SEMILO-219912 format. One record per residue: residue in one letter; chain; x, y, z of N, C-alpha, C, O in turn. Coordinates in Angstrom, 1 decimal, padded with zeros to 4 digits. Layout:
<pt><rokol>A</rokol><vonu>A</vonu><n_X>X</n_X><n_Y>Y</n_Y><n_Z>Z</n_Z><ca_X>X</ca_X><ca_Y>Y</ca_Y><ca_Z>Z</ca_Z><c_X>X</c_X><c_Y>Y</c_Y><c_Z>Z</c_Z><o_X>X</o_X><o_Y>Y</o_Y><o_Z>Z</o_Z></pt>
...
***
This chain:
<pt><rokol>M</rokol><vonu>A</vonu><n_X>-031.8</n_X><n_Y>027.0</n_Y><n_Z>-039.5</n_Z><ca_X>-031.0</ca_X><ca_Y>027.2</ca_Y><ca_Z>-038.9</ca_Z><c_X>-029.8</c_X><c_Y>026.6</c_Y><c_Z>-038.1</c_Z><o_X>-030.0</o_X><o_Y>026.6</o_Y><o_Z>-036.9</o_Z></pt>
<pt><rokol>K</rokol><vonu>A</vonu><n_X>-028.9</n_X><n_Y>026.1</n_Y><n_Z>-038.4</n_Z><ca_X>-028.0</ca_X><ca_Y>025.7</ca_Y><ca_Z>-037.9</ca_Z><c_X>-027.2</c_X><c_Y>026.1</c_Y><c_Z>-036.5</c_Z><o_X>-027.2</o_X><o_Y>027.2</o_Y><o_Z>-036.1</o_Z></pt>
<pt><rokol>E</rokol><vonu>A</vonu><n_X>-026.5</n_X><n_Y>025.3</n_Y><n_Z>-036.0</n_Z><ca_X>-026.4</ca_X><ca_Y>026.2</ca_Y><ca_Z>-034.7</ca_Z><c_X>-024.7</c_X><c_Y>026.9</c_Y><c_Z>-034.7</c_Z><o_X>-024.9</o_X><o_Y>025.9</o_Y><o_Z>-035.5</o_Z></pt>
<pt><rokol>N</rokol><vonu>A</vonu><n_X>-023.7</n_X><n_Y>027.3</n_Y><n_Z>-034.7</n_Z><ca_X>-022.2</ca_X><ca_Y>027.3</ca_Y><ca_Z>-035.2</ca_Z><c_X>-021.5</c_X><c_Y>027.9</c_Y><c_Z>-034.0</c_Z><o_X>-020.3</o_X><o_Y>027.8</o_Y><o_Z>-034.0</o_Z></pt>
<pt><rokol>V</rokol><vonu>A</vonu><n_X>-022.1</n_X><n_Y>028.4</n_Y><n_Z>-033.1</n_Z><ca_X>-021.6</ca_X><ca_Y>029.3</ca_Y><ca_Z>-032.1</ca_Z><c_X>-021.5</c_X><c_Y>028.5</c_Y><c_Z>-031.2</c_Z><o_X>-022.4</o_X><o_Y>027.7</o_Y><o_Z>-031.1</o_Z></pt>
<pt><rokol>G</rokol><vonu>A</vonu><n_X>-020.2</n_X><n_Y>028.5</n_Y><n_Z>-030.4</n_Z><ca_X>-020.7</ca_X><ca_Y>027.7</ca_Y><ca_Z>-029.4</ca_Z><c_X>-019.4</c_X><c_Y>027.8</c_Y><c_Z>-028.1</c_Z><o_X>-018.3</o_X><o_Y>028.3</o_Y><o_Z>-028.4</o_Z></pt>
<pt><rokol>G</rokol><vonu>A</vonu><n_X>-019.8</n_X><n_Y>027.2</n_Y><n_Z>-026.7</n_Z><ca_X>-018.7</ca_X><ca_Y>027.5</ca_Y><ca_Z>-026.1</ca_Z><c_X>-018.2</c_X><c_Y>028.7</c_Y><c_Z>-025.3</c_Z><o_X>-018.9</o_X><o_Y>029.2</o_Y><o_Z>-024.4</o_Z></pt>
<pt><rokol>L</rokol><vonu>A</vonu><n_X>-017.1</n_X><n_Y>029.2</n_Y><n_Z>-025.6</n_Z><ca_X>-016.2</ca_X><ca_Y>030.1</ca_Y><ca_Z>-024.8</ca_Z><c_X>-016.6</c_X><c_Y>031.4</c_Y><c_Z>-026.2</c_Z><o_X>-017.1</o_X><o_Y>032.5</o_Y><o_Z>-025.8</o_Z></pt>
<pt><rokol>D</rokol><vonu>A</vonu><n_X>-016.5</n_X><n_Y>031.2</n_Y><n_Z>-027.5</n_Z><ca_X>-017.3</ca_X><ca_Y>032.8</ca_Y><ca_Z>-028.0</ca_Z><c_X>-018.7</c_X><c_Y>033.1</c_Y><c_Z>-028.0</c_Z><o_X>-019.0</o_X><o_Y>034.2</o_Y><o_Z>-028.3</o_Z></pt>
<pt><rokol>K</rokol><vonu>A</vonu><n_X>-020.2</n_X><n_Y>031.6</n_Y><n_Z>-027.4</n_Z><ca_X>-021.0</ca_X><ca_Y>031.9</ca_Y><ca_Z>-027.3</ca_Z><c_X>-020.8</c_X><c_Y>033.6</c_Y><c_Z>-026.1</c_Z><o_X>-020.9</o_X><o_Y>034.8</o_Y><o_Z>-026.3</o_Z></pt>
<pt><rokol>W</rokol><vonu>A</vonu><n_X>-020.8</n_X><n_Y>032.9</n_Y><n_Z>-025.2</n_Z><ca_X>-020.5</ca_X><ca_Y>033.6</ca_Y><ca_Z>-023.5</ca_Z><c_X>-019.4</c_X><c_Y>034.6</c_Y><c_Z>-024.2</c_Z><o_X>-019.7</o_X><o_Y>035.8</o_Y><o_Z>-024.2</o_Z></pt>
<pt><rokol>A</rokol><vonu>A</vonu><n_X>-018.7</n_X><n_Y>034.4</n_Y><n_Z>-024.5</n_Z><ca_X>-018.4</ca_X><ca_Y>036.0</ca_Y><ca_Z>-024.8</ca_Z><c_X>-018.9</c_X><c_Y>037.5</c_Y><c_Z>-025.8</c_Z><o_X>-018.9</o_X><o_Y>038.7</o_Y><o_Z>-025.6</o_Z></pt>
<pt><rokol>R</rokol><vonu>A</vonu><n_X>-019.2</n_X><n_Y>036.7</n_Y><n_Z>-026.6</n_Z><ca_X>-020.6</ca_X><ca_Y>037.7</ca_Y><ca_Z>-027.0</ca_Z><c_X>-021.9</c_X><c_Y>037.8</c_Y><c_Z>-026.7</c_Z><o_X>-022.8</o_X><o_Y>038.4</o_Y><o_Z>-027.2</o_Z></pt>
<pt><rokol>I</rokol><vonu>A</vonu><n_X>-021.9</n_X><n_Y>036.7</n_Y><n_Z>-025.2</n_Z><ca_X>-023.6</ca_X><ca_Y>037.2</ca_Y><ca_Z>-024.8</ca_Z><c_X>-023.1</c_X><c_Y>038.7</c_Y><c_Z>-023.7</c_Z><o_X>-023.7</o_X><o_Y>039.7</o_Y><o_Z>-023.4</o_Z></pt>
<pt><rokol>L</rokol><vonu>A</vonu><n_X>-021.6</n_X><n_Y>038.0</n_Y><n_Z>-023.0</n_Z><ca_X>-021.6</ca_X><ca_Y>038.6</ca_Y><ca_Z>-021.1</ca_Z><c_X>-020.4</c_X><c_Y>040.3</c_Y><c_Z>-022.6</c_Z><o_X>-020.9</o_X><o_Y>041.4</o_Y><o_Z>-022.4</o_Z></pt>
<pt><rokol>I</rokol><vonu>A</vonu><n_X>-019.5</n_X><n_Y>040.4</n_Y><n_Z>-023.4</n_Z><ca_X>-019.4</ca_X><ca_Y>041.7</ca_Y><ca_Z>-023.9</ca_Z><c_X>-020.3</c_X><c_Y>042.5</c_Y><c_Z>-024.7</c_Z><o_X>-019.7</o_X><o_Y>043.6</o_Y><o_Z>-024.9</o_Z></pt>
<pt><rokol>G</rokol><vonu>A</vonu><n_X>-021.1</n_X><n_Y>042.4</n_Y><n_Z>-025.1</n_Z><ca_X>-022.6</ca_X><ca_Y>042.6</ca_Y><ca_Z>-026.3</ca_Z><c_X>-022.8</c_X><c_Y>043.5</c_Y><c_Z>-025.0</c_Z><o_X>-022.6</o_X><o_Y>044.7</o_Y><o_Z>-025.0</o_Z></pt>
<pt><rokol>A</rokol><vonu>A</vonu><n_X>-023.3</n_X><n_Y>042.7</n_Y><n_Z>-023.7</n_Z><ca_X>-024.1</ca_X><ca_Y>043.2</ca_Y><ca_Z>-023.2</ca_Z><c_X>-024.3</c_X><c_Y>044.4</c_Y><c_Z>-022.0</c_Z><o_X>-025.1</o_X><o_Y>045.2</o_Y><o_Z>-021.6</o_Z></pt>
<pt><rokol>L</rokol><vonu>A</vonu><n_X>-022.0</n_X><n_Y>043.6</n_Y><n_Z>-021.5</n_Z><ca_X>-021.4</ca_X><ca_Y>045.3</ca_Y><ca_Z>-021.1</ca_Z><c_X>-021.5</c_X><c_Y>046.2</c_Y><c_Z>-022.4</c_Z><o_X>-022.2</o_X><o_Y>047.2</o_Y><o_Z>-021.9</o_Z></pt>
<pt><rokol>F</rokol><vonu>A</vonu><n_X>-021.5</n_X><n_Y>046.4</n_Y><n_Z>-022.8</n_Z><ca_X>-021.2</ca_X><ca_Y>047.6</ca_Y><ca_Z>-024.7</ca_Z><c_X>-023.0</c_X><c_Y>048.5</c_Y><c_Z>-024.9</c_Z><o_X>-023.2</o_X><o_Y>049.6</o_Y><o_Z>-025.1</o_Z></pt>
<pt><rokol>V</rokol><vonu>A</vonu><n_X>-024.0</n_X><n_Y>047.4</n_Y><n_Z>-024.8</n_Z><ca_X>-025.4</ca_X><ca_Y>047.5</ca_Y><ca_Z>-025.1</ca_Z><c_X>-025.6</c_X><c_Y>048.6</c_Y><c_Z>-023.3</c_Z><o_X>-026.1</o_X><o_Y>049.7</o_Y><o_Z>-023.1</o_Z></pt>
<pt><rokol>G</rokol><vonu>A</vonu><n_X>-025.0</n_X><n_Y>047.8</n_Y><n_Z>-022.5</n_Z><ca_X>-025.6</ca_X><ca_Y>048.6</ca_Y><ca_Z>-021.0</ca_Z><c_X>-025.1</c_X><c_Y>049.8</c_Y><c_Z>-021.1</c_Z><o_X>-025.9</o_X><o_Y>050.7</o_Y><o_Z>-021.0</o_Z></pt>
<pt><rokol>L</rokol><vonu>A</vonu><n_X>-023.3</n_X><n_Y>050.4</n_Y><n_Z>-021.3</n_Z><ca_X>-022.6</ca_X><ca_Y>050.9</ca_Y><ca_Z>-021.2</ca_Z><c_X>-023.5</c_X><c_Y>052.4</c_Y><c_Z>-022.1</c_Z><o_X>-023.9</o_X><o_Y>053.5</o_Y><o_Z>-021.6</o_Z></pt>
<pt><rokol>A</rokol><vonu>A</vonu><n_X>-023.5</n_X><n_Y>051.8</n_Y><n_Z>-023.4</n_Z><ca_X>-024.7</ca_X><ca_Y>052.3</ca_Y><ca_Z>-023.9</ca_Z><c_X>-025.8</c_X><c_Y>053.2</c_Y><c_Z>-023.4</c_Z><o_X>-025.4</o_X><o_Y>054.3</o_Y><o_Z>-023.0</o_Z></pt>
<pt><rokol>L</rokol><vonu>A</vonu><n_X>-026.7</n_X><n_Y>053.1</n_Y><n_Z>-023.3</n_Z><ca_X>-027.8</ca_X><ca_Y>052.8</ca_Y><ca_Z>-022.1</ca_Z><c_X>-027.5</c_X><c_Y>054.0</c_Y><c_Z>-021.4</c_Z><o_X>-028.2</o_X><o_Y>055.0</o_Y><o_Z>-021.6</o_Z></pt>
<pt><rokol>V</rokol><vonu>A</vonu><n_X>-026.2</n_X><n_Y>053.9</n_Y><n_Z>-020.4</n_Z><ca_X>-026.5</ca_X><ca_Y>054.7</ca_Y><ca_Z>-019.9</ca_Z><c_X>-026.0</c_X><c_Y>056.3</c_Y><c_Z>-020.0</c_Z><o_X>-026.1</o_X><o_Y>057.3</o_Y><o_Z>-019.3</o_Z></pt>
<pt><rokol>G</rokol><vonu>A</vonu><n_X>-025.1</n_X><n_Y>055.9</n_Y><n_Z>-021.5</n_Z><ca_X>-024.4</ca_X><ca_Y>057.1</ca_Y><ca_Z>-022.1</ca_Z><c_X>-023.1</c_X><c_Y>057.5</c_Y><c_Z>-021.3</c_Z><o_X>-022.6</o_X><o_Y>058.5</o_Y><o_Z>-020.8</o_Z></pt>
<pt><rokol>A</rokol><vonu>A</vonu><n_X>-022.9</n_X><n_Y>056.6</n_Y><n_Z>-021.4</n_Z><ca_X>-021.3</ca_X><ca_Y>055.8</ca_Y><ca_Z>-020.7</ca_Z><c_X>-020.3</c_X><c_Y>056.4</c_Y><c_Z>-021.9</c_Z><o_X>-019.4</o_X><o_Y>057.3</o_Y><o_Z>-022.0</o_Z></pt>
<pt><rokol>V</rokol><vonu>A</vonu><n_X>-021.2</n_X><n_Y>055.3</n_Y><n_Z>-023.2</n_Z><ca_X>-020.3</ca_X><ca_Y>055.9</ca_Y><ca_Z>-024.5</ca_Z><c_X>-021.1</c_X><c_Y>055.9</c_Y><c_Z>-025.7</c_Z><o_X>-022.3</o_X><o_Y>055.9</o_Y><o_Z>-025.7</o_Z></pt>
<pt><rokol>S</rokol><vonu>A</vonu><n_X>-020.5</n_X><n_Y>056.0</n_Y><n_Z>-026.4</n_Z><ca_X>-021.1</ca_X><ca_Y>056.6</ca_Y><ca_Z>-028.0</ca_Z><c_X>-022.8</c_X><c_Y>055.8</c_Y><c_Z>-028.6</c_Z><o_X>-022.6</o_X><o_Y>054.8</o_Y><o_Z>-029.2</o_Z></pt>
<pt><rokol>P</rokol><vonu>A</vonu><n_X>-024.2</n_X><n_Y>056.2</n_Y><n_Z>-028.5</n_Z><ca_X>-024.9</ca_X><ca_Y>055.4</ca_Y><ca_Z>-029.2</ca_Z><c_X>-024.8</c_X><c_Y>054.6</c_Y><c_Z>-029.9</c_Z><o_X>-025.8</o_X><o_Y>053.8</o_Y><o_Z>-029.9</o_Z></pt>
<pt><rokol>W</rokol><vonu>A</vonu><n_X>-023.2</n_X><n_Y>054.2</n_Y><n_Z>-031.3</n_Z><ca_X>-022.9</ca_X><ca_Y>053.3</ca_Y><ca_Z>-031.8</ca_Z><c_X>-022.4</c_X><c_Y>051.5</c_Y><c_Z>-030.9</c_Z><o_X>-021.9</o_X><o_Y>050.5</o_Y><o_Z>-031.4</o_Z></pt>
<pt><rokol>F</rokol><vonu>A</vonu><n_X>-022.7</n_X><n_Y>052.0</n_Y><n_Z>-029.6</n_Z><ca_X>-022.0</ca_X><ca_Y>050.2</ca_Y><ca_Z>-029.5</ca_Z><c_X>-023.1</c_X><c_Y>050.0</c_Y><c_Z>-028.7</c_Z><o_X>-022.8</o_X><o_Y>049.5</o_Y><o_Z>-027.6</o_Z></pt>
<pt><rokol>Y</rokol><vonu>A</vonu><n_X>-024.7</n_X><n_Y>050.3</n_Y><n_Z>-028.9</n_Z><ca_X>-025.9</ca_X><ca_Y>049.8</ca_Y><ca_Z>-029.1</ca_Z><c_X>-025.4</c_X><c_Y>048.4</c_Y><c_Z>-030.6</c_Z><o_X>-025.8</o_X><o_Y>047.3</o_Y><o_Z>-030.7</o_Z></pt>
<pt><rokol>L</rokol><vonu>A</vonu><n_X>-024.9</n_X><n_Y>048.9</n_Y><n_Z>-031.1</n_Z><ca_X>-024.7</ca_X><ca_Y>047.3</ca_Y><ca_Z>-032.7</ca_Z><c_X>-023.9</c_X><c_Y>046.5</c_Y><c_Z>-031.7</c_Z><o_X>-023.6</o_X><o_Y>045.3</o_Y><o_Z>-031.9</o_Z></pt>
<pt><rokol>A</rokol><vonu>A</vonu><n_X>-023.5</n_X><n_Y>047.2</n_Y><n_Z>-030.8</n_Z><ca_X>-023.7</ca_X><ca_Y>045.2</ca_Y><ca_Z>-029.7</ca_Z><c_X>-023.9</c_X><c_Y>044.3</c_Y><c_Z>-029.3</c_Z><o_X>-023.3</o_X><o_Y>043.3</o_Y><o_Z>-028.7</o_Z></pt>
<pt><rokol>A</rokol><vonu>A</vonu><n_X>-025.5</n_X><n_Y>044.7</n_Y><n_Z>-029.8</n_Z><ca_X>-027.0</ca_X><ca_Y>043.7</ca_Y><ca_Z>-029.9</ca_Z><c_X>-026.6</c_X><c_Y>042.8</c_Y><c_Z>-030.1</c_Z><o_X>-026.6</o_X><o_Y>041.7</o_Y><o_Z>-029.5</o_Z></pt>
<pt><rokol>I</rokol><vonu>A</vonu><n_X>-026.0</n_X><n_Y>043.2</n_Y><n_Z>-031.6</n_Z><ca_X>-026.1</ca_X><ca_Y>041.9</ca_Y><ca_Z>-032.8</ca_Z><c_X>-025.1</c_X><c_Y>040.5</c_Y><c_Z>-032.5</c_Z><o_X>-025.4</o_X><o_Y>039.3</o_Y><o_Z>-032.4</o_Z></pt>
<pt><rokol>P</rokol><vonu>A</vonu><n_X>-024.2</n_X><n_Y>041.1</n_Y><n_Z>-032.4</n_Z><ca_X>-022.9</ca_X><ca_Y>040.2</ca_Y><ca_Z>-031.7</ca_Z><c_X>-023.6</c_X><c_Y>039.4</c_Y><c_Z>-030.2</c_Z><o_X>-023.3</o_X><o_Y>038.3</o_Y><o_Z>-029.7</o_Z></pt>
<pt><rokol>M</rokol><vonu>A</vonu><n_X>-024.2</n_X><n_Y>040.2</n_Y><n_Z>-029.8</n_Z><ca_X>-024.8</ca_X><ca_Y>039.8</ca_Y><ca_Z>-027.8</ca_Z><c_X>-025.6</c_X><c_Y>038.5</c_Y><c_Z>-028.7</c_Z><o_X>-025.2</o_X><o_Y>037.4</o_Y><o_Z>-028.6</o_Z></pt>
<pt><rokol>L</rokol><vonu>A</vonu><n_X>-027.2</n_X><n_Y>039.1</n_Y><n_Z>-029.8</n_Z><ca_X>-028.4</ca_X><ca_Y>038.3</ca_Y><ca_Z>-030.4</ca_Z><c_X>-027.5</c_X><c_Y>037.2</c_Y><c_Z>-030.4</c_Z><o_X>-027.9</o_X><o_Y>036.5</o_Y><o_Z>-029.4</o_Z></pt>
<pt><rokol>S</rokol><vonu>A</vonu><n_X>-026.3</n_X><n_Y>036.6</n_Y><n_Z>-031.1</n_Z><ca_X>-026.5</ca_X><ca_Y>035.6</ca_Y><ca_Z>-032.2</ca_Z><c_X>-026.2</c_X><c_Y>034.5</c_Y><c_Z>-031.3</c_Z><o_X>-026.7</o_X><o_Y>033.4</o_Y><o_Z>-031.5</o_Z></pt>
<pt><rokol>G</rokol><vonu>A</vonu><n_X>-025.3</n_X><n_Y>034.9</n_Y><n_Z>-030.0</n_Z><ca_X>-024.7</ca_X><ca_Y>034.2</ca_Y><ca_Z>-028.6</ca_Z><c_X>-025.8</c_X><c_Y>033.6</c_Y><c_Z>-028.1</c_Z><o_X>-025.7</o_X><o_Y>032.4</o_Y><o_Z>-028.1</o_Z></pt>
<pt><rokol>I</rokol><vonu>A</vonu><n_X>-026.8</n_X><n_Y>034.0</n_Y><n_Z>-027.6</n_Z><ca_X>-027.7</ca_X><ca_Y>034.3</ca_Y><ca_Z>-027.6</ca_Z><c_X>-029.0</c_X><c_Y>032.8</c_Y><c_Z>-028.5</c_Z><o_X>-029.7</o_X><o_Y>032.1</o_Y><o_Z>-027.8</o_Z></pt>
<pt><rokol>V</rokol><vonu>A</vonu><n_X>-028.9</n_X><n_Y>032.9</n_Y><n_Z>-029.6</n_Z><ca_X>-029.5</ca_X><ca_Y>032.1</ca_Y><ca_Z>-030.6</ca_Z><c_X>-028.8</c_X><c_Y>031.2</c_Y><c_Z>-030.8</c_Z><o_X>-029.3</o_X><o_Y>030.1</o_Y><o_Z>-031.1</o_Z></pt>
<pt><rokol>G</rokol><vonu>A</vonu><n_X>-027.1</n_X><n_Y>031.6</n_Y><n_Z>-030.8</n_Z><ca_X>-026.8</ca_X><ca_Y>030.4</ca_Y><ca_Z>-031.3</ca_Z><c_X>-026.2</c_X><c_Y>030.0</c_Y><c_Z>-032.4</c_Z><o_X>-025.6</o_X><o_Y>029.0</o_Y><o_Z>-032.7</o_Z></pt>
<pt><rokol>H</rokol><vonu>A</vonu><n_X>-026.4</n_X><n_Y>031.3</n_Y><n_Z>-033.4</n_Z><ca_X>-026.2</ca_X><ca_Y>030.7</ca_Y><ca_Z>-034.8</ca_Z><c_X>-025.3</c_X><c_Y>032.6</c_Y><c_Z>-034.9</c_Z><o_X>-025.1</o_X><o_Y>033.5</o_Y><o_Z>-034.1</o_Z></pt>
<pt><rokol>C</rokol><vonu>A</vonu><n_X>-024.9</n_X><n_Y>032.5</n_Y><n_Z>-036.7</n_Z><ca_X>-024.2</ca_X><ca_Y>033.3</ca_Y><ca_Z>-036.5</ca_Z><c_X>-024.1</c_X><c_Y>033.8</c_Y><c_Z>-038.3</c_Z><o_X>-022.9</o_X><o_Y>033.8</o_Y><o_Z>-038.8</o_Z></pt>
<pt><rokol>P</rokol><vonu>A</vonu><n_X>-024.8</n_X><n_Y>034.1</n_Y><n_Z>-039.0</n_Z><ca_X>-024.6</ca_X><ca_Y>034.6</ca_Y><ca_Z>-039.9</ca_Z><c_X>-023.5</c_X><c_Y>034.8</c_Y><c_Z>-040.6</c_Z><o_X>-023.4</o_X><o_Y>034.4</o_Y><o_Z>-041.8</o_Z></pt>
<pt><rokol>M</rokol><vonu>A</vonu><n_X>-022.7</n_X><n_Y>035.5</n_Y><n_Z>-040.1</n_Z><ca_X>-021.2</ca_X><ca_Y>036.1</ca_Y><ca_Z>-040.4</ca_Z><c_X>-020.8</c_X><c_Y>034.7</c_Y><c_Z>-040.7</c_Z><o_X>-020.1</o_X><o_Y>034.6</o_Y><o_Z>-041.7</o_Z></pt>
<pt><rokol>Y</rokol><vonu>A</vonu><n_X>-021.2</n_X><n_Y>033.2</n_Y><n_Z>-039.9</n_Z><ca_X>-019.6</ca_X><ca_Y>032.5</ca_Y><ca_Z>-040.1</ca_Z><c_X>-020.8</c_X><c_Y>031.7</c_Y><c_Z>-041.1</c_Z><o_X>-020.2</o_X><o_Y>031.5</o_Y><o_Z>-042.2</o_Z></pt>
<pt><rokol>S</rokol><vonu>A</vonu><n_X>-022.1</n_X><n_Y>031.2</n_Y><n_Z>-041.1</n_Z><ca_X>-022.3</ca_X><ca_Y>030.5</ca_Y><ca_Z>-041.6</ca_Z><c_X>-022.2</c_X><c_Y>030.2</c_Y><c_Z>-043.4</c_Z><o_X>-022.1</o_X><o_Y>029.2</o_Y><o_Z>-044.0</o_Z></pt>
<pt><rokol>L</rokol><vonu>A</vonu><n_X>-022.2</n_X><n_Y>031.8</n_Y><n_Z>-043.9</n_Z><ca_X>-021.2</ca_X><ca_Y>032.4</ca_Y><ca_Z>-045.1</ca_Z><c_X>-019.6</c_X><c_Y>032.2</c_Y><c_Z>-045.4</c_Z><o_X>-019.0</o_X><o_Y>032.2</o_Y><o_Z>-046.5</o_Z></pt>
<pt><rokol>V</rokol><vonu>A</vonu><n_X>-019.1</n_X><n_Y>031.9</n_Y><n_Z>-044.2</n_Z><ca_X>-017.4</ca_X><ca_Y>031.5</ca_Y><ca_Z>-044.8</ca_Z><c_X>-017.8</c_X><c_Y>030.8</c_Y><c_Z>-044.0</c_Z><o_X>-017.8</o_X><o_Y>031.4</o_Y><o_Z>-042.9</o_Z></pt>
<pt><rokol>G</rokol><vonu>A</vonu><n_X>-018.4</n_X><n_Y>029.4</n_Y><n_Z>-044.0</n_Z><ca_X>-017.7</ca_X><ca_Y>028.5</ca_Y><ca_Z>-043.4</ca_Z><c_X>-017.1</c_X><c_Y>027.6</c_Y><c_Z>-042.1</c_Z><o_X>-016.6</o_X><o_Y>026.5</o_Y><o_Z>-042.1</o_Z></pt>
<pt><rokol>I</rokol><vonu>A</vonu><n_X>-017.6</n_X><n_Y>028.6</n_Y><n_Z>-040.7</n_Z><ca_X>-017.1</ca_X><ca_Y>028.9</ca_Y><ca_Z>-040.0</ca_Z><c_X>-017.8</c_X><c_Y>027.8</c_Y><c_Z>-038.9</c_Z><o_X>-018.9</o_X><o_Y>027.5</o_Y><o_Z>-039.2</o_Z></pt>
<pt><rokol>S</rokol><vonu>A</vonu><n_X>-017.4</n_X><n_Y>027.4</n_Y><n_Z>-037.9</n_Z><ca_X>-018.3</ca_X><ca_Y>026.9</ca_Y><ca_Z>-036.7</ca_Z><c_X>-017.6</c_X><c_Y>026.7</c_Y><c_Z>-035.2</c_Z><o_X>-016.8</o_X><o_Y>025.8</o_Y><o_Z>-035.1</o_Z></pt>
<pt><rokol>S</rokol><vonu>A</vonu><n_X>-017.9</n_X><n_Y>027.4</n_Y><n_Z>-034.2</n_Z><ca_X>-016.9</ca_X><ca_Y>026.9</ca_Y><ca_Z>-033.0</ca_Z><c_X>-017.7</c_X><c_Y>026.2</c_Y><c_Z>-031.9</c_Z><o_X>-017.8</o_X><o_Y>026.5</o_Y><o_Z>-030.7</o_Z></pt>
<pt><rokol>C</rokol><vonu>A</vonu><n_X>-018.4</n_X><n_Y>025.0</n_Y><n_Z>-032.7</n_Z><ca_X>-019.3</ca_X><ca_Y>024.5</ca_Y><ca_Z>-031.9</ca_Z><c_X>-019.2</c_X><c_Y>023.0</c_Y><c_Z>-031.8</c_Z><o_X>-019.7</o_X><o_Y>022.3</o_Y><o_Z>-032.6</o_Z></pt>
<pt><rokol>P</rokol><vonu>A</vonu><n_X>-018.4</n_X><n_Y>022.4</n_Y><n_Z>-030.6</n_Z><ca_X>-017.9</ca_X><ca_Y>021.4</ca_Y><ca_Z>-030.6</ca_Z><c_X>-018.3</c_X><c_Y>020.5</c_Y><c_Z>-031.3</c_Z><o_X>-019.3</o_X><o_Y>020.1</o_Y><o_Z>-030.8</o_Z></pt>
<pt><rokol>L</rokol><vonu>A</vonu><n_X>-018.0</n_X><n_Y>019.7</n_Y><n_Z>-032.3</n_Z><ca_X>-018.6</ca_X><ca_Y>018.5</ca_Y><ca_Z>-032.9</ca_Z><c_X>-019.8</c_X><c_Y>017.5</c_Y><c_Z>-032.5</c_Z><o_X>-019.9</o_X><o_Y>016.9</o_Y><o_Z>-031.4</o_Z></pt>
<pt><rokol>A</rokol><vonu>A</vonu><n_X>-020.2</n_X><n_Y>017.3</n_Y><n_Z>-032.9</n_Z><ca_X>-021.7</ca_X><ca_Y>016.2</ca_Y><ca_Z>-032.5</ca_Z><c_X>-021.6</c_X><c_Y>014.9</c_Y><c_Z>-032.4</c_Z><o_X>-021.4</o_X><o_Y>014.3</o_Y><o_Z>-033.5</o_Z></pt>
<pt><rokol>R</rokol><vonu>A</vonu><n_X>-021.8</n_X><n_Y>013.9</n_Y><n_Z>-031.1</n_Z><ca_X>-021.4</ca_X><ca_Y>013.2</ca_Y><ca_Z>-030.4</ca_Z><c_X>-022.3</c_X><c_Y>012.4</c_Y><c_Z>-031.7</c_Z><o_X>-023.2</o_X><o_Y>013.1</o_Y><o_Z>-032.1</o_Z></pt>
<pt><rokol>S</rokol><vonu>A</vonu><n_X>-021.9</n_X><n_Y>010.7</n_Y><n_Z>-032.5</n_Z><ca_X>-023.4</ca_X><ca_Y>010.7</ca_Y><ca_Z>-033.1</ca_Z><c_X>-023.2</c_X><c_Y>008.8</c_Y><c_Z>-033.0</c_Z><o_X>-023.3</o_X><o_Y>007.7</o_Y><o_Z>-033.6</o_Z></pt>
<pt><rokol>D</rokol><vonu>A</vonu><n_X>-022.9</n_X><n_Y>009.4</n_Y><n_Z>-031.6</n_Z><ca_X>-022.8</ca_X><ca_Y>007.6</ca_Y><ca_Z>-030.6</ca_Z><c_X>-024.8</c_X><c_Y>007.6</c_Y><c_Z>-030.5</c_Z><o_X>-025.1</o_X><o_Y>007.2</o_Y><o_Z>-029.3</o_Z></pt>
<pt><rokol>A</rokol><vonu>A</vonu><n_X>-025.9</n_X><n_Y>007.7</n_Y><n_Z>-031.1</n_Z><ca_X>-027.1</ca_X><ca_Y>007.6</ca_Y><ca_Z>-030.0</ca_Z><c_X>-027.8</c_X><c_Y>006.8</c_Y><c_Z>-030.4</c_Z><o_X>-028.8</o_X><o_Y>006.5</o_Y><o_Z>-029.8</o_Z></pt>
***
């Protein structure tokens, strides 16, 4: 799996996903908010299957001066 989620996109997925899952855990919102775990996990792992399907990447380009 090639990483295709990076930077601000990664942190937004993790923080917003954790917030929504937390709200669902305490019953403040609908149980449907547990679905926020999907983008949260893709932020943690750094790979989004939907991005792969459409050819998008929010990762910065890798430097090739090894």
